[in-house]
C-alpha positions in Angstrom: -87.2 47.3 17.6 -87.1 43.1 17.1 -85.5 41.4 20.4 -85.2 37.6 21.3 -86.2 36.8 25.1 -86.2 33.8 27.0 -90.0 32.9 27.2 -89.7 30.0 29.4 -86.5 28.7 30.8 -85.3 25.1 29.3 -84.6 24.3 25.9 -84.1 26.4 22.8 -87.9 26.0 21.9 -88.5 28.6 25.0 -86.5 31.3 23.0 -89.0 34.0 21.6 -88.6 37.1 19.6 -90.7 39.7 20.3 -91.5 43.4 19.5 -89.8 45.8 22.2 -89.3 49.6 22.7 -85.9 50.7 22.0 -83.9 51.2 25.0 -83.2 54.8 26.4 -79.5 55.1 27.3 -78.8 55.8 31.2 -76.2 58.1 32.5 -73.1 56.7 31.2 -74.1 54.5 28.8 -74.1 54.3 24.9 -77.4 53.0 22.7 -76.1 50.8 19.6 -77.3 49.9 16.4 -76.3 46.4 16.6 -74.7 44.5 13.5 -73.7 41.9 15.0 -74.4 39.9 18.0 -72.0 36.8 19.7 -73.7 33.7 21.2 -71.7 32.8 24.2 -71.6 29.9 27.0 -73.5 32.2 29.2 -76.4 32.8 26.9 -76.8 29.0 27.0 -76.9 28.6 30.2 -79.1 31.9 31.0 -81.7 30.0 28.9 -81.7 27.1 30.0 -82.4 27.9 33.8 -79.1 27.1 35.0 -78.0 30.4 36.2 -81.3 31.4 37.9 -80.2 31.3 41.1 -78.1 34.1 40.2 -81.1 36.4 39.4 -81.9 35.6 36.2 -85.5 35.3 35.3 -87.7 34.6 32.2 -88.2 37.2 30.2 -84.9 38.2 30.1 -83.3 39.4 26.8 -80.1 37.3 26.5 -76.8 38.8 24.8 -73.4 40.2 26.3 -71.2 41.0 23.4 -72.6 42.9 20.4 -70.5 45.5 17.9 -72.6 48.5 15.6 -73.0 51.9 15.4 -73.5 54.1 18.4 -76.9 55.7 18.0 -77.8 58.1 21.0 -75.6 58.7 24.7 -76.9 59.0 27.7 -76.2 61.6 30.5 -72.4 62.2 31.0 -71.6 60.6 27.9 -69.2 62.6 25.4 -71.6 63.0 22.2 -68.5 62.5 19.7 -69.7 58.6 20.2 -72.5 59.3 18.1 -72.2 57.4 14.4 -68.8 55.5 15.6 -68.2 52.0 14.9 -68.1 50.1 18.1 -67.7 47.1 20.1 -69.6 47.0 23.2 -70.4 44.6 26.3 -73.6 44.9 27.5 -73.3 43.4 31.1 -75.8 41.0 31.8 -77.7 40.8 28.7 -80.2 42.9 26.3 -77.4 42.5 23.4 -80.1 39.7 21.2 -81.9 42.8 19.7 -81.6 45.0 16.9 -80.2 47.8 19.5 -78.9 47.5 23.0 -77.5 50.1 25.7 -74.2 49.3 27.4 -71.8 51.4 29.5 -69.1 53.9 28.0 -66.6 52.1 29.7 -67.2 48.7 28.3 -67.3 50.1 24.8 -64.3 50.2 22.0 -64.2 51.6 18.4 -63.6 49.3 15.5 -60.1 49.7 14.3 -60.2 49.5 10.5 -60.1 46.2 9.3 -62.0 44.6 11.6 -65.6 43.4 11.1 -68.7 43.7 13.8 -68.8 39.9 13.4 -65.0 39.2 14.1 -65.2 41.8 16.7 -67.9 39.6 19.0 -65.9 36.6 18.0 -62.7 37.9 19.5 -64.3 40.5 22.4 -64.9 38.8 25.4 -62.8 35.4 24.3 -59.5 36.9 23.6 -59.0 38.7 26.8 -60.0 35.8 29.0 -57.6 33.8 26.8 -54.8 36.2 27.1 -55.2 37.0 31.0 -56.0 33.2 31.6 -52.3 32.5 30.7 -51.2 35.3 32.8 -53.2 34.2 35.7 -51.4 30.9 35.6 -47.7 32.4 34.8 -47.1 30.8 31.8 -43.9 31.4 30.4 -42.2 30.9 27.0 -40.7 26.7 26.7 -43.7 25.6 28.9 -46.1 22.9 28.0 -49.6 23.8 27.4 -52.9 21.7 27.4 -55.9 23.3 26.8 -59.4 21.7 27.5 -62.1 22.6 25.7 -60.3 24.0 22.6 -62.7 24.2 19.7 -64.8 27.5 21.6 -63.6 30.8 20.9 -61.6 31.2 24.6 -59.9 27.8 23.5 -59.1 28.9 19.9 -57.3 32.5 21.3 -55.5 29.7 24.4 -54.0 28.0 21.5 -52.8 31.3 19.4 -51.7 33.0 22.2 -49.8 30.3 23.8 -48.2 29.4 20.1 -47.4 32.8 20.0 -45.8 33.0 23.4 -43.5 30.1 22.4 -45.2 27.6 24.4 -42.8 24.2 24.2 -46.0 22.3 23.1 -49.4 23.3 23.0 -51.8 20.2 23.4 -55.7 20.5 23.0 -58.7 18.3 23.8 -61.3 17.8 21.6 -64.2 15.7 20.2 -62.7 14.6 16.4 -60.2 14.7 14.3 -61.3 17.3 11.9 -61.3 19.5 14.6 -58.2 18.5 15.9 -56.6 19.5 12.4 -58.1 22.4 12.7 -56.7 23.3 16.0 -53.2 22.5 14.4 -53.3 25.4 11.8 -53.9 27.3 14.5 -51.3 26.6 16.5 -51.8 23.4 18.3 -49.1 20.7 18.2 -50.9 17.9 19.8 -54.3 16.8 19.5 -55.9 14.8 22.9 -59.4 13.2 23.1 -61.6 14.6 25.4 -60.4 12.7 28.4 -56.7 13.6 27.3 -55.1 10.9 25.5 -53.3 10.9 22.6 -50.5 9.7 20.7 -47.3 8.4 21.9 -45.5 11.9 20.8 -47.9 13.9 23.6 -46.2 15.5 26.7 -46.7 13.4 29.5 -47.5 16.1 31.5 -48.3 20.0 31.5 -46.9 22.9 33.1 -50.3 24.9 32.4 -53.8 23.4 31.7 -56.3 25.9 30.7 -59.8 24.5 31.5 -63.0 25.7 30.1 -65.0 22.9 30.4 -64.5 21.4 34.3 -67.8 19.0 34.9 -66.9 15.7 36.4 -64.0 14.9 34.2 -62.1 17.7 35.7 -59.9 16.0 38.6 -58.6 13.2 35.7 -56.6 15.9 34.6 -54.5 16.6 38.1 -52.3 13.6 36.8 -51.2 15.5 33.4 -49.9 18.1 35.8 -46.4 18.7 36.1 -44.3 19.3 39.5 -45.4 22.9 39.9 -47.8 23.1 37.5 -50.9 25.3 37.2 -54.4 24.6 36.3 -56.6 27.7 35.3 -60.5 26.9 35.3 -62.3 29.7 32.9 -65.7 28.1 32.0 -68.1 25.2 33.4 -69.3 24.1 29.6 -70.0 20.3 31.3 -71.2 21.7 34.6 -69.5 22.1 38.2 -67.1 19.2 39.0 -67.6 16.6 41.9 -67.8 17.6 45.5 -64.4 15.6 45.9 -62.3 17.3 43.8 -60.2 19.2 46.2 -59.3 16.0 48.4 -58.1 14.4 44.7 -56.0 17.9 44.1 -54.5 17.2 47.7 -53.8 13.7 47.0 -51.2 15.4 44.8 -49.8 17.4 47.7 -46.4 16.6 46.9 -46.1 17.9 43.2 -46.8 21.8 44.3 -49.7 21.9 41.8 -51.9 24.9 42.0 -55.8 24.9 41.4 -57.2 28.4 40.2 -60.4 29.9 38.7 -60.4 33.0 36.8 -63.1 35.5 35.6 -62.0 38.5 33.7 -64.4 40.8 36.0 -61.6 40.4 38.2 -59.0 42.2 35.5 -58.7 46.6 35.6 -60.7 47.8 33.0 -58.3 50.0 32.0 -56.1 46.4 31.9 -59.2 44.9 29.9 -59.3 47.9 27.5 -55.4 48.0 26.6 -55.7 43.8 25.7 -58.5 43.8 24.3 -57.5 46.9 21.6 -54.2 45.5 21.0 -56.0 42.2 20.0 -58.4 44.2 18.0 -55.7 45.8 16.0 -54.0 42.6 16.0 -56.7 40.5 14.3 -57.2 43.9 11.7 -53.9 43.0 10.7 -54.7 38.9 10.1 -52.1 38.3 13.0 -55.0 36.2 15.0 -57.5 34.2 13.0 -61.1 34.8 14.5 -63.1 31.3 13.9 -66.7 32.0 12.9 -68.8 28.7 13.1 -71.7 30.3 11.5 -74.0 33.5 11.0 -77.1 33.6 11.7 -79.9 36.1 11.9 -81.8 37.5 15.0 -85.0 35.6 13.8 -82.4 32.0 13.8 -81.5 32.6 17.9 -83.4 29.6 18.5 -81.4 27.1 16.1 -78.1 28.9 17.1 -78.9 27.7 21.1 -79.7 23.8 19.5 -76.3 24.0 17.8 -74.4 25.4 21.2 -76.8 22.1 22.8 -75.3 19.7 20.5 -71.6 20.6 20.5 -71.8 21.6 17.1 -70.0 24.7 17.2 -66.0 25.5 16.0 -65.7 28.7 17.1 -68.6 31.0 18.1 -72.0 31.4 16.1 -72.7 35.4 15.4 -76.3 36.8 14.8 -77.6 39.8 12.9 -80.4 41.5 12.8 
């Protein structure tokens, strides 16, 4: 089968399409013939070498999220899965290939009306956005800011906050054109990357969902209302400065809260239930799954170049 490997860490040119043996599903796994493969920020970070200290090595096959048809099952897996179209989370990688294995507890049938491409656009991003807002104890009527809203997680956070009755849903993004697209998805205010916007924008926010992190993260502490909560779900701009805790403590009297969130802490049953609800809602047209572009597996390096350049609005999807 064809697969993408990270031949050398660094830029997208280090990606290579090679022939590999078709993997054999182990006990508790299924084998999926992929129809769609999501390209994520985690894939980009792994390719760059930024996560080498976590055990990722050159030769790794990226891709943590696929959709397609189950072609074989491992020991202990109900054979009735064979032939079913599913969304699947492959774990630490292996998805950027014509066939990929996944644990049976990390697959979900595709409902009618939801394509494989839309499934990998929504599958992991939707639950992160849902549980991040829950982690922040978001309630109807509160003002929400989504920092870095043009990616798949941010887009879903905007839609969920709007559906949840937020008083205002503000976004930070890089251009007026992106801002208008986010308004169409439920944003009420568009701010620049520094968090500045028009005079009608809220002065502070009860909840900030941050996908960016990086050096500018502490500057957003001043945008939190008293008892405000910031939840960081990504770090596409890298780690915050070492003194960010000190800068948070400088606002001690505002009783603000700072938290990180990873879907890895959510019980599997809860993830499955929310993901199934979101898939069904998307199949009915209640959520918009924003696909930036669909490319072939051979164009994986091009997909990563677009990610590196910050050109992507929504998600890039690869097809075999």
